[in-house]
C-alpha positions as CSV (number, residue, x, y, z in Angstrom):
1,M,126.6,62.8,53.2
2,T,126.2,66.6,53.1
3,E,124.8,68.4,56.1
4,H,122.1,70.9,55.3
5,P,121.9,74.2,57.1
6,T,118.7,75.1,59.0
7,S,117.0,78.4,59.4
8,H,118.6,81.1,61.6
9,E,116.5,82.3,64.6
10,G,113.3,80.9,62.9
11,R,113.3,83.6,60.2
12,Q,115.6,82.6,57.3
13,P,114.4,79.8,54.9
14,L,116.0,76.4,55.1
15,A,118.4,75.5,52.3
16,A,116.9,73.4,49.5
17,R,117.6,69.7,49.6
18,P,116.1,66.6,48.0
19,Q,112.6,66.4,49.4
20,E,111.2,63.2,50.9
21,R,107.7,62.3,49.8
22,A,105.2,63.7,52.3
23,R,102.8,61.3,53.9
24,P,99.4,62.9,54.8
25,R,98.6,62.4,58.4
26,Q,95.0,61.7,57.6
27,Q,95.7,58.7,55.3
28,E,97.4,55.4,55.8
29,A,101.0,55.6,54.5
30,P,102.3,52.9,52.2
31,P,105.0,50.7,53.6
32,G,108.5,52.3,53.3
33,A,107.2,55.7,52.5
34,A,109.3,58.6,53.9
35,A,107.9,60.7,56.7
36,T,107.1,64.3,56.2
37,A,109.6,67.0,56.9
38,A,109.4,68.4,60.5
39,I,109.3,72.0,59.2
40,P,108.1,71.6,55.6
41,G,107.8,74.4,53.1
42,P,105.5,74.7,50.0
43,S,106.4,72.4,47.2
44,P,107.5,74.0,43.9
45,A,105.1,71.7,42.0
46,V,102.1,74.1,42.3
47,P,100.2,76.3,39.8
48,N,102.3,79.3,40.8
49,A,105.6,77.5,40.2
50,A,106.6,80.0,37.5
51,K,106.7,82.7,40.1
52,G,110.0,81.5,41.4
53,P,111.2,79.5,44.4
54,V,109.2,79.8,47.6
55,P,111.0,79.9,50.9
56,N,111.6,76.6,52.7
57,A,110.7,74.6,49.5
58,L,111.7,71.0,49.9
59,P,111.9,69.4,46.3
60,N,110.2,66.0,45.6
61,P,112.4,63.0,45.8
62,A,114.2,61.6,42.7
63,P,112.7,58.7,40.9
64,G,113.2,55.4,42.7
65,A,113.1,57.1,46.1
66,E,110.3,54.6,47.1
67,A,112.9,51.9,47.1
68,A,115.2,53.8,49.5
69,T,116.9,51.5,52.0
70,P,116.0,51.5,55.7
71,V,119.4,53.1,56.5
72,A,118.6,56.1,54.2
73,D,115.2,56.4,55.9
74,T,116.7,56.4,59.3
75,Q,119.2,59.1,58.4
76,T,116.5,61.2,56.8
77,V,114.3,61.0,60.0
78,S,117.4,61.9,62.1
79,R,118.0,65.0,60.0
80,R,114.4,66.0,60.3
81,E,114.5,65.6,64.0
82,G,117.7,67.7,64.2
83,D,116.0,70.4,62.0
84,R,113.0,70.4,64.3
85,L,115.1,70.8,67.5
86,R,117.2,73.6,66.0
87,F,114.1,75.4,64.8
88,V,112.4,75.2,68.2
89,G,115.6,76.4,69.9
90,A,115.9,79.4,67.6
91,A,112.2,80.2,67.7
92,T,112.0,80.2,71.5
93,R,115.2,82.3,71.8
94,R,113.6,84.9,69.5
95,I,110.4,84.9,71.5
96,A,112.3,85.2,74.8
97,R,114.1,88.3,73.6
98,G,110.9,90.3,73.7
99,I,110.4,92.5,76.8
100,D,106.9,93.9,76.1
101,L,103.7,92.3,74.8
102,D,104.1,93.4,71.1
103,E,107.7,92.3,70.9
104,I,106.8,88.8,72.2
105,V,103.8,88.4,69.8
106,L,105.9,89.7,66.9
107,G,108.6,87.2,67.8
108,L,106.1,84.3,67.6
109,C,104.9,85.5,64.2
110,R,108.3,86.0,62.7
111,A,109.6,82.7,64.0
112,S,106.5,80.7,62.7
113,V,106.1,82.3,59.2
114,P,107.2,81.1,56.8
115,T,109.4,78.4,58.4
116,F,106.7,76.5,60.3
117,S,103.5,77.8,58.7
118,D,102.2,80.0,55.9
119,A,100.0,82.1,58.2
120,I,99.4,82.6,61.9
121,L,96.7,84.3,63.9
122,V,97.3,85.3,67.5
123,Y,94.4,85.9,69.8
124,L,94.8,87.3,73.4
125,R,92.4,87.7,76.3
126,D,90.9,91.2,76.5
127,P,91.6,92.5,79.0
128,L,94.7,90.4,80.0
129,P,94.7,89.4,83.7
130,V,97.7,90.5,85.7
131,G,99.3,88.1,88.1
132,D,96.8,86.5,90.5
133,E,93.9,88.9,89.9
134,R,90.6,87.4,88.9
135,P,90.1,87.7,85.1
136,A,87.2,89.8,83.9
137,N,84.0,88.2,82.6
138,P,82.9,87.5,80.0
139,F,85.9,85.6,78.5
140,V,86.7,87.6,75.3
141,L,89.6,87.0,72.9
142,R,90.8,89.8,70.7
143,L,92.8,89.3,67.5
144,R,96.2,90.8,68.4
145,R,98.2,90.1,65.3
146,T,98.2,88.1,62.0
147,D,101.0,87.3,59.6
148,R,101.1,85.3,56.4
149,L,103.6,84.3,53.7
150,R,103.6,86.6,50.7
151,L,104.6,85.3,47.2
152,A,107.3,86.9,45.1
153,D,104.9,88.5,42.6
154,E,102.1,89.3,45.0
155,E,100.9,92.8,44.7
156,S,102.3,94.9,47.5
157,E,99.8,95.8,50.1
158,S,99.6,99.3,51.6
159,G,100.6,99.8,55.2
160,P,103.8,99.2,57.1
161,E,105.2,95.7,57.6
162,G,103.6,94.0,60.5
163,E,100.1,95.4,60.2
164,R,97.2,93.0,60.5
165,L,96.9,90.6,57.6
166,R,94.2,88.2,56.6
167,L,94.0,84.5,55.9
168,P,95.0,83.3,52.4
169,V,92.5,81.2,50.4
170,T,93.2,78.9,47.4
171,D,90.8,80.5,45.0
172,P,92.5,83.8,43.7
173,Q,89.1,85.1,42.7
174,A,87.7,84.8,46.2
175,G,89.9,87.4,47.7
176,L,91.1,87.2,51.3
177,L,88.9,85.9,54.1
178,P,89.0,88.2,57.1
179,A,88.9,86.9,60.7
180,A,86.8,88.5,63.4
181,D,88.6,90.9,65.7
182,L,86.6,89.8,68.8
183,C,85.4,86.4,70.0
184,E,83.4,85.8,73.1
185,I,84.0,82.3,74.5
186,R,80.8,80.5,75.4
187,A,81.0,78.5,78.6
188,G,80.8,74.8,77.7
189,G,81.3,75.5,74.0
190,A,83.6,73.6,71.7
191,L,86.2,76.4,71.8
192,A,86.1,76.6,75.6
193,E,86.8,72.8,75.8
194,V,89.7,73.1,73.4
195,L,91.2,75.9,75.4
196,R,90.6,74.1,78.7
197,G,92.5,71.1,77.3
198,V,95.6,73.3,76.8
199,R,97.2,70.9,74.2
200,P,97.3,71.9,70.5
201,V,94.9,70.1,68.2
202,F,94.7,69.6,64.4
203,G,92.3,71.8,62.5
204,D,90.5,68.7,61.0
205,S,89.9,67.1,64.4
206,A,86.3,66.8,65.6
207,A,86.8,69.4,68.3
208,A,88.6,71.9,66.1
209,R,86.1,71.7,63.3
210,V,83.6,73.3,65.6
211,A,86.0,75.5,67.6
212,L,87.7,77.2,64.7
213,P,84.5,78.8,63.2
214,E,83.6,80.0,66.7
215,L,87.1,81.6,67.0
216,L,87.2,83.1,63.5
217,G,83.7,84.4,63.6
218,A,80.3,83.5,62.2
219,G,80.4,82.2,58.6
220,R,84.2,82.1,58.7
221,T,86.3,78.9,58.7
222,V,89.7,77.6,57.4
223,P,89.7,77.6,53.6
224,T,89.2,74.3,51.9
225,G,92.4,72.3,51.5
226,H,94.3,74.3,54.1
227,R,95.7,72.6,57.2
228,A,95.6,74.2,60.7
229,I,96.7,73.7,64.2
230,L,94.8,75.4,67.1
231,A,97.1,76.0,70.0
232,P,95.9,77.4,73.3
233,L,98.2,79.9,75.0
234,R,98.3,79.1,78.7
235,G,100.2,81.3,81.2
236,R,101.3,80.5,84.7
237,R,97.7,80.2,86.0
238,R,95.2,80.3,83.2
239,V,94.6,80.4,79.4
240,I,95.3,83.8,78.1
241,G,94.8,83.3,74.3
242,A,95.1,81.1,71.3
243,A,97.3,80.8,68.2
244,V,96.2,79.3,64.8
245,F,99.0,78.0,62.5
246,L,97.9,77.5,58.9
247,R,99.5,75.8,55.9
248,G,98.3,76.1,52.3
249,T,97.5,73.3,49.8
250,D,100.9,73.6,48.1
251,R,102.7,72.5,51.3
252,P,102.8,69.1,53.1
253,P,100.3,68.9,56.0
254,F,101.1,69.0,59.6
255,E,102.2,65.7,61.2
256,A,102.0,64.5,64.8
257,N,105.4,65.9,65.8
258,D,104.3,69.3,64.7
259,L,101.9,69.4,67.6
260,L,104.9,69.3,69.9
261,V,106.5,72.2,68.0
262,A,103.3,74.2,68.3
263,A,103.0,73.4,72.0
264,Q,106.6,74.6,72.6
265,L,105.9,77.9,70.7
266,A,102.6,78.4,72.5
267,T,104.1,77.7,76.0
268,H,107.0,80.0,75.6
269,T,104.8,82.8,74.1
270,A,102.3,82.5,76.9
271,L,104.9,82.6,79.7
272,G,106.6,85.5,78.0
273,I,103.2,87.4,77.7
274,D,102.6,86.7,81.4
275,K,105.9,88.2,82.4
276,A,105.4,91.2,80.0
277,V,102.1,92.0,81.6
278,L,103.6,91.7,85.1
279,Y,106.5,93.9,84.0
280,G,104.0,96.4,82.6
281,R,102.1,96.5,85.8
282,E,105.3,97.0,87.8
283,A,106.4,99.8,85.5
284,Y,103.0,101.5,85.9
285,I,103.3,101.2,89.7
286,A,106.8,102.6,89.6
287,D,105.7,105.5,87.4
288,E,102.8,106.3,89.7
289,L,105.0,106.1,92.8
290,Q,107.6,108.4,91.3
291,R,104.9,110.8,90.0
292,T,103.3,111.1,93.5
293,M,106.6,111.5,95.2
294,L,107.5,114.5,93.1
295,P,105.4,117.7,93.0
296,D,102.7,117.8,90.3
297,S,103.4,121.5,89.7
298,L,105.6,124.2,91.2
299,P,104.1,127.0,93.2
300,Q,104.4,130.6,91.9
301,P,105.4,132.6,95.0
302,T,105.8,136.3,94.9
303,G,109.2,137.5,93.8
304,V,110.6,134.3,92.3
305,R,110.0,132.2,89.1
306,L,110.6,128.5,89.2
307,A,111.3,125.7,86.7
308,S,112.2,122.1,87.1
309,R,113.3,118.9,85.4
310,Y,113.5,115.2,86.4
311,L,115.1,112.4,84.4
312,P,115.3,108.8,85.6
313,A,118.5,106.8,85.3
314,A,117.0,104.6,82.5
315,E,113.7,103.6,80.9
316,T,114.0,100.2,82.7
317,A,114.6,101.8,86.1
318,R,112.2,104.8,86.1
319,V,112.1,105.3,89.9
320,G,114.9,106.7,92.0
321,G,115.7,108.7,95.1
322,D,116.2,112.2,93.6
323,W,113.6,114.9,94.5
324,Y,113.1,118.6,94.4
325,D,110.6,120.9,96.0
326,A,109.5,124.5,96.4
327,I,107.6,125.4,99.6
328,P,106.0,128.8,100.2
329,L,106.8,130.2,103.6
330,P,105.4,133.2,105.6
331,G,106.6,136.6,104.6
332,S,106.6,135.8,100.9
333,R,109.6,133.6,101.3
334,V,110.1,130.3,99.6
335,A,112.1,127.2,100.5
336,L,114.0,125.5,97.7
337,V,114.9,121.8,98.3
338,V,116.9,119.3,96.3
339,G,117.8,115.9,97.6
340,D,119.2,112.5,96.5
341,V,118.7,109.2,98.3
342,M,121.3,106.5,97.7
343,G,120.2,104.2,94.9
344,H,117.5,104.3,92.2
345,S,115.0,101.7,93.2
346,M,111.5,101.6,94.5
347,T,112.9,101.4,98.0
348,S,114.9,104.6,97.4
349,A,111.8,106.3,96.1
350,A,109.8,105.3,99.2
351,I,112.5,106.7,101.5
352,M,112.7,109.8,99.4
353,G,108.9,110.2,99.8
354,Q,109.3,110.1,103.6
355,L,112.1,112.5,103.7
356,R,110.3,114.9,101.3
357,T,107.2,114.8,103.5
358,T,109.3,115.4,106.6
359,A,111.0,118.4,104.9
360,Q,107.6,119.9,104.0
361,T,106.5,119.6,107.6
362,L,109.6,121.1,109.0
363,A,109.4,124.0,106.4
364,G,105.9,124.7,107.6
365,L,107.3,125.2,111.1
366,D,109.6,127.9,109.6
367,L,112.7,126.3,111.1
368,P,116.1,127.6,110.0
369,P,117.7,125.6,107.2
370,Q,120.4,124.0,109.4
371,E,117.6,122.8,111.8
372,V,115.7,121.3,109.0
373,L,118.7,119.2,107.9
374,H,119.3,118.2,111.5
375,H,115.7,116.8,111.9
376,L,116.0,115.1,108.5
377,D,119.2,113.4,109.7
378,E,117.3,112.1,112.7
379,Q,114.4,110.9,110.5
380,A,116.8,109.0,108.2
381,Q,118.4,107.3,111.2
382,R,114.9,106.2,112.4
383,L,114.3,104.7,109.0
384,G,117.4,102.5,109.1
385,S,121.1,102.5,109.7
386,D,121.9,102.4,105.9
387,R,119.5,105.1,104.8
388,M,121.8,107.8,103.4
389,A,120.9,110.9,101.4
390,T,122.3,114.2,100.4
391,C,120.2,117.4,100.6
392,L,120.5,121.1,100.0
393,Y,117.9,123.4,101.7
394,A,117.7,127.1,100.8
395,V,115.3,129.9,101.9
396,Y,114.9,132.9,99.6
397,D,113.6,136.2,101.0
398,P,112.4,138.4,98.1
399,V,112.1,141.5,100.4
400,A,115.6,141.3,101.8
401,H,117.0,139.9,98.5
402,R,118.9,137.4,100.5
403,I,119.2,133.6,100.5
404,T,120.1,131.3,103.3
405,I,121.6,127.9,102.4
406,A,122.5,124.8,104.4
407,N,124.1,121.7,102.8
408,A,124.2,118.0,103.7
409,G,126.8,116.5,101.4
410,H,125.2,117.8,98.2
411,P,126.9,119.4,95.2
412,P,127.0,123.2,95.6
413,P,124.5,125.3,93.7
414,V,125.5,127.6,90.8
415,L,124.3,131.2,90.7
416,L,124.0,132.8,87.2
417,H,124.2,136.6,87.5
418,L,122.4,139.0,85.2
419,G,125.6,140.0,83.4
420,G,126.3,136.4,82.4
421,R,128.8,135.4,85.2
422,A,128.2,131.9,86.6
423,E,129.4,131.4,90.1
424,V,129.7,128.2,92.1
425,L,128.5,129.2,95.6
426,R,130.8,128.6,98.5
427,V,128.6,126.6,100.8
428,P,129.8,124.4,103.7
429,P,129.6,120.8,102.4
430,G,128.4,119.1,105.5
431,A,127.9,115.4,106.0
432,P,125.1,113.4,104.3
433,I,121.8,112.8,106.0
434,G,121.8,109.6,107.9
435,V,125.3,109.8,109.3
436,G,124.2,111.1,112.6
437,G,125.8,113.3,115.2
438,V,126.9,115.9,112.8
439,D,126.1,119.7,113.0
440,F,125.0,121.5,109.9
441,E,126.0,125.0,109.1
442,A,124.0,127.7,107.2
443,V,125.4,130.6,105.2
444,E,123.5,133.7,104.1
445,L,124.3,135.2,100.7
446,D,123.1,138.0,98.4
447,A,120.4,137.1,95.9
448,P,120.3,140.0,93.4
449,A,117.3,140.6,91.2
450,G,117.6,138.9,87.8
451,A,120.0,136.2,89.0
452,T,119.2,132.5,88.6
453,L,120.0,129.9,91.2
454,L,120.4,126.3,89.9
455,L,120.0,123.4,92.3
456,Y,120.7,119.9,90.9
457,T,121.6,116.3,91.9
458,D,125.0,114.7,91.2
459,G,123.6,112.8,88.2
460,L,123.9,116.0,86.2
461,V,127.6,116.5,86.8
462,E,129.0,113.1,87.7
463,S,129.4,110.0,85.5
464,R,131.8,107.3,84.5
465,M,133.3,109.8,82.1
466,R,134.1,112.6,84.6
467,D,134.3,113.3,88.3
468,V,131.9,115.6,90.0
469,W,134.1,118.7,90.1
470,T,134.9,118.5,86.4
471,G,131.1,118.2,85.7
472,I,130.4,121.3,87.9
473,E,133.0,123.3,85.9
474,I,131.4,122.2,82.6
475,L,128.0,123.2,84.0
476,R,129.3,126.6,85.0
477,E,130.8,127.2,81.6
478,R,127.6,126.0,79.9
479,L,125.5,128.5,81.9
480,A,127.8,131.3,81.2
481,A,127.8,130.6,77.4
482,T,124.0,130.4,77.4
483,A,123.7,133.7,79.2
484,Q,126.0,135.4,76.7
485,L,123.4,134.6,73.9
486,T,120.8,136.8,75.6
487,G,123.0,139.7,76.3
488,P,124.1,141.4,79.5
489,D,120.8,143.1,80.3
490,H,118.5,140.1,79.9
491,S,118.4,136.7,81.7
492,P,117.9,133.6,79.5
493,P,114.4,132.2,79.5
494,L,114.1,129.8,82.5
495,E,112.5,126.8,80.7
496,A,115.0,127.1,77.8
497,L,117.8,127.3,80.3
498,C,116.8,124.0,81.9
499,D,116.7,122.3,78.5
500,D,120.0,123.7,77.6
501,V,121.6,122.5,80.8
502,L,120.3,118.9,80.1
503,D,121.7,119.1,76.6
504,M,125.2,119.1,78.1
505,L,124.8,115.4,78.8
506,G,126.4,113.4,76.0
507,P,125.9,109.7,75.1
508,G,126.8,107.5,78.0
509,D,127.0,110.5,80.4
510,R,123.8,109.6,82.4
511,D,124.4,107.0,85.0
512,D,122.1,108.3,87.7
513,D,118.8,110.1,88.2
514,I,118.7,113.8,87.6
515,A,116.7,116.4,89.5
516,L,117.0,120.0,88.5
517,L,115.4,123.1,90.1
518,A,116.0,126.6,88.7
519,A,114.9,129.8,90.6
520,R,114.9,133.2,88.9
521,F,115.1,135.9,91.6
522,D,112.8,138.9,90.8
523,G,112.5,140.2,94.4
524,I,110.2,142.8,95.7
525,A,111.3,146.5,95.4
526,P,111.6,148.4,98.8
527,S,109.0,150.9,97.4
528,D,106.5,148.1,97.3
529,V,106.9,147.2,100.9
530,A,105.4,148.9,104.0
531,Y,106.3,147.6,107.5
532,W,105.4,148.7,111.0
533,F,105.5,147.7,114.6
534,L,102.4,148.1,116.7
535,E,102.3,148.0,120.5
536,P,99.7,145.5,121.8
537,E,97.2,148.0,123.1
538,D,93.7,149.1,122.4
539,A,94.7,151.9,120.1
540,A,96.6,149.5,117.8
541,P,93.7,148.7,115.4
542,G,93.0,152.3,114.8
543,R,96.6,153.1,114.1
544,A,96.8,150.1,111.8
545,R,93.9,151.4,109.8
546,R,95.5,154.8,109.3
547,L,98.8,153.4,108.3
548,A,97.2,151.0,105.8
549,R,95.2,153.9,104.3
550,R,98.3,156.0,103.8
551,A,100.2,153.2,102.1
552,L,97.3,152.4,99.8
553,S,97.0,156.1,98.8
554,R,100.7,156.2,98.0
555,W,100.4,153.2,95.8
556,G,97.3,154.5,94.0
557,L,95.0,151.8,95.5
558,D,92.4,154.0,97.2
559,D,89.6,151.8,95.8
560,L,90.7,149.1,98.2
561,S,90.9,151.3,101.3
562,D,87.6,150.5,102.8
563,E,87.9,146.7,102.6
564,V,91.6,146.6,103.5
565,E,91.0,148.9,106.6
566,L,88.2,146.6,107.8
567,L,90.2,143.4,107.4
568,V,93.4,144.9,108.9
569,S,91.4,146.1,111.9
570,E,89.9,142.7,112.5
571,V,93.2,140.8,112.2
572,V,95.2,143.3,114.4
573,T,92.4,143.2,117.0
574,N,92.8,139.4,117.3
575,A,96.6,139.7,117.5
576,V,96.5,142.4,120.2
577,R,94.2,140.3,122.3
578,Y,96.8,137.5,122.8
579,A,100.1,139.2,122.1
580,E,102.6,140.2,124.8
581,R,105.2,141.8,122.4
582,P,104.8,144.3,119.6
583,V,102.7,143.2,116.7
584,T,104.1,143.5,113.1
585,L,102.1,144.8,110.2
586,R,103.4,144.5,106.6
587,L,101.8,145.3,103.3
588,L,103.3,144.0,100.0
589,R,102.3,145.3,96.6
590,T,103.0,143.0,93.6
591,D,100.4,141.8,91.1
592,I,98.3,141.4,94.3
593,L,98.1,143.2,97.6
594,R,99.2,141.0,100.6
595,C,98.8,141.9,104.2
596,E,100.6,140.1,107.0
597,V,100.1,140.5,110.8
598,G,102.5,138.7,113.1
599,D,102.4,138.2,116.9
600,D,104.2,136.1,119.5
601,S,101.2,133.8,120.3
602,P,101.5,130.3,118.8
603,Q,97.7,129.7,118.9
604,L,96.3,129.7,115.3
605,P,93.0,131.4,114.8
606,R,90.1,129.2,113.7
607,Q,87.0,130.4,111.8
608,R,83.7,129.7,113.6
609,R,80.1,130.6,113.2
610,A,79.1,133.3,115.7
611,R,75.7,133.0,117.3
612,E,73.2,135.9,117.0
613,T,73.8,136.9,120.7
614,D,77.6,136.9,120.4
615,E,79.3,140.3,120.4
616,G,82.4,139.0,118.6
617,G,83.7,136.1,116.6
618,R,82.9,137.5,113.2
619,G,86.3,138.9,112.2
620,L,87.6,135.8,110.4
621,F,84.2,135.4,108.8
622,L,84.6,138.8,107.2
623,V,88.2,138.0,106.1
624,N,87.0,134.8,104.5
625,R,84.2,136.6,102.6
626,L,86.1,139.7,101.4
627,A,89.7,138.4,100.9
628,R,90.9,136.6,97.8
629,R,92.8,134.1,100.0
630,W,93.8,134.0,103.7
631,G,95.7,131.8,106.0
632,A,97.7,131.4,109.2
633,T,101.2,130.0,109.7
634,R,102.9,129.0,113.0
635,L,106.4,130.3,113.4
636,S,109.1,129.4,115.9
637,T,108.5,132.9,117.5
638,G,104.7,132.9,117.2
639,K,102.4,133.1,114.1
640,V,101.5,135.1,111.0
641,V,98.0,135.7,109.8
642,W,97.8,136.9,106.2
643,F,95.3,137.7,103.5
644,E,95.5,138.8,99.8
645,M,93.4,141.2,97.8
646,A,93.2,141.4,94.0
647,T,94.4,144.8,92.7
648,P,92.4,146.8,90.2
C-alpha cells in the first residue's frame, strides 16, 4: 500500500489519493460507509470543475467502494488519523513561530486555509487585556483578519496578500457577503454562552445558529449550504476572541473529530496571543525605562555644540546599561559623561539610572572629575558587590579652552582636530566603577576651537570580529577620512559625523549597546570675556557698576547699561554682605550677555516677597523680573549667582 504525503506546515495541499465517500455528520450513515477525511478538500465534482484541480481535492472512490472490506476501512481510518495528527503538529508549529500578534494570527490563517477550511475569520477582544488586568467593558470583539480560498481563474483582487477578505457565497451573482468589523457581546446572549463554554461548536448547532449572526452582524449569516465551526479563543485566564472556520458546498462537511482539530488550533493561537500581548507590554515598559534613563534632549551650553546617538544591542533586547549625559556647570562650563554598566538587561538599565542620577548630583556640586568617579565607585558598591561599570567624565571650559578628563576603565576618547587629524587622547585608564579602593586620576588637555571630542562606549569599537584597540584605530581612521571631505578649514557637520561613525559597523559587528556623544568646541574668545576681583567692602557695588558700564560700552551694548548696572549692583551687594574673601565678577558676551558673581559663602540666595515696611529684600525680585534667566549654584569653594540678558 502506497503512503500518501501530507501537507507541509499546514500550507501545502495534500497529494491526491482515492477519496472515500464522505458521510455527512447531520445524517445517519449507511452501514459500511467510509468516514469522511480528517482534513478534506473540495471535491472536483462541482460546477467549477473545468477550472482545474482545487488544492486538497480528494477524489470520489472507484465503483464498488461500498463493498470495501472492513480491513480496508480500518486502514483508511488509520491513514486519516495520521493525516490529522501531522496537520495539527505542523499547524501548531507554524502558529508558535509567531512572536507578535499579527504573526500569530497570520500563522493560524495560513495553517487553516485551504488545508482545513475554505475560509476563516479571526475576532479578537478590543482592547486585549494584558496579564491579570481587568478587561475593559463592554466586551467587544473586533475582526482582526479573514482569509479564504481563491480559485484558479478567480479575478485577482486589488491590495496586497493578507488584506482582509470576505466570506464566499455559493451564488456567483450574489457577490461577497461582508462580516461586521465590530461585535459587542451581550451579557447572557447566545454568543456569550458559546464563548463561555470554550469548546468549539458546529455552525448548524442550536447555539451557533443564534450566535453566528450576532458575531457576523445584523442581517449576516453563514451562506446556505456552507458548514462552519465556531471556536472560542481562550487565553490563560479569559476568552480573548473567536475563530470561525468555513467550508463550501463543494467540500465534505466537518465531522466530530474536526472539533478536536479546531480546539487545538484555537488553544495554541489564544495562548500565543496572550504571550505576544505580554511581550508587547514588556517591550513597551523596557522602551519607556530606557527612554527615561537617557536625556530627552541635550542642552546647548555656551561655547560647545553637542550631538548624540544611542543604539540598543538588538530589537529583542532594547534596554541596556549604556548612557551619556551633558550637564551645564557654573562659569559656562559643561560636564560630558559616558558610561557603560555591565550587561544589557532591565537590571542594568535600572543601575545605570541610579549611577546617572548620582553623576548629575555630583556634577551640581562642581566636584573635580576624579572626585565624581570616586563617589560613583562608592555608590556602585552600595548597590551590590557585582555592580560594575565603566565611565568617562570630562569637564570643558570654553573660556580657558581646556578640558579635564578622568577615566574609570572606559575606552579613551578621540579628538578630531580642525585640520583633519584624529587623535586618541592619552588618558589614565583607571579601574572600573564598583571595584572599590582605587584612586582615580584626572588629566587636563587643550581643547582648541573647532575640534570635536568623541566619547563612546565599547559597543562601537569592540565585537566578536575585532578587539577594542583594533576598533579604536578603525574609528580614528574613519574620523580622519570624514574630516578630509570637508577640507582643512571646516569641521564636518556634527550630526552627519555621528551617522558616519555608526556606518563603520558592518553586519555582525554589533554585539553590545552603543552610546555616542560628540562635542564640537567653539569656545569663547578672550575679547568677549571681562573678569574682575572685588574686595568685600561697601564700595564694591559702585565699582562693579562702573566696570560693567565700561565693558558694555566696549562691546557696543550701551542699551543694556541701565538694567545690567542695576542687577549687578543688587547681586554684588548680596555677595559682599556674606563674603569674607574677594568677590568675583565676570561678564560673558556670546549670543546673550551672561553675568556671574561668585563668593565664598555656601548659602544660596532665595527670592522672597518683601513687606512694605522692609528696607531690603527686593534685589532678587528685580533680578527675576528684568533678567531673561537667573540662578545660583553651590561650589566646593562657595557659590555663583548668575543672570542672563538678551542682546539687541
